[in-house]
C-alpha positions as CSV (number, residue, x, y, z in Angstrom):
1,M,-6.2,-12.4,17.8
2,V,-2.7,-12.1,18.6
3,K,-1.7,-9.4,21.1
4,V,1.0,-6.6,19.2
5,E,2.2,-2.6,20.2
6,R,1.4,-0.7,18.0
7,V,3.4,2.6,17.8
8,Q,2.5,5.7,15.8
9,T,4.7,7.3,13.0
10,G,5.1,9.3,10.6
11,V,6.2,7.2,6.8
12,R,7.0,10.0,3.7
13,I,5.2,8.4,1.0
14,E,4.5,9.0,-2.4
15,R,1.5,11.6,-2.9
16,N,-0.5,9.2,-5.5
17,V,0.2,5.9,-3.5
18,L,-0.6,7.0,-0.4
19,K,-4.1,7.5,-2.5
20,V,-4.1,4.2,-3.1
21,L,-3.6,2.8,-0.3
22,K,-5.7,4.8,2.0
23,A,-8.7,3.6,-1.5
24,L,-7.7,-0.4,-0.7
25,A,-7.5,0.2,3.0
26,E,-11.4,1.8,2.7
27,Y,-12.2,-0.7,-0.3
28,L,-11.1,-3.7,2.3
29,D,-12.5,-2.4,5.3
30,L,-9.2,-1.9,7.2
31,S,-7.9,0.7,8.6
32,L,-3.9,2.4,6.9
33,G,-1.6,0.7,9.2
34,D,-3.5,-2.2,9.1
35,L,-3.1,-2.7,5.1
36,V,0.7,-2.1,5.3
37,E,1.2,-4.3,8.4
38,G,-0.6,-6.9,6.4
39,I,1.2,-6.7,2.7
40,A,4.7,-6.2,4.6
41,L,3.9,-9.8,6.9
42,H,3.4,-11.3,3.8
43,A,6.0,-9.3,1.7
44,F,8.9,-10.8,4.9
45,E,7.8,-13.8,3.9
46,G,7.8,-14.1,0.4
47,K,4.1,-14.1,-0.2
48,A,1.9,-12.1,-2.2
49,P,-0.1,-10.1,-0.2
50,F,-3.2,-9.5,-2.4
51,S,-5.5,-12.0,-4.4
52,P,-6.1,-11.2,-8.1
53,E,-9.7,-9.9,-7.6
54,T,-7.6,-7.5,-5.4
55,L,-5.0,-7.1,-7.5
56,A,-7.6,-5.8,-10.7
57,K,-9.0,-3.4,-7.7
58,I,-6.0,-2.4,-7.8
59,E,-5.7,-1.0,-11.1
60,Q,-8.9,0.2,-11.1
61,L,-7.9,2.9,-8.6
62,K,-3.6,3.3,-10.1
63,D,-5.8,4.8,-13.2
64,V,-7.9,7.0,-10.8
65,Y,-5.3,8.4,-8.6
66,G,-3.4,8.6,-11.5
67,L,-0.3,6.7,-10.2
68,T,1.8,6.0,-12.7
69,L,5.0,4.9,-11.0
70,T,5.8,0.6,-10.7
71,A,7.9,-1.1,-9.1
72,A,11.6,-0.4,-11.1
73,D,10.6,3.2,-10.0
74,A,10.8,2.3,-6.1
75,H,14.8,3.0,-5.8
76,A,15.1,5.6,-8.2
77,L,12.7,8.1,-6.8
78,D,13.9,11.8,-7.0
79,E,11.9,14.6,-4.5
80,T,10.4,17.1,-5.7
81,R,10.2,20.0,-2.8
């Protein structure tokens, strides 16, 4: 195991993205923080973070929680208040 220092942060995130991430973390038996760290570390190395099986589960969760956003939407979101 690698020793790390974690910090508490307040991150704003789209509601349905968060719902899918939380459900996926539960499905994978991870904390939300561990899931986000894993996704980021894979992305930093240009590697895909999910297996085909996990991607299929993500599609199911997106349907359940009404997540229709895609990567193409990532830099074109307008927040409602």
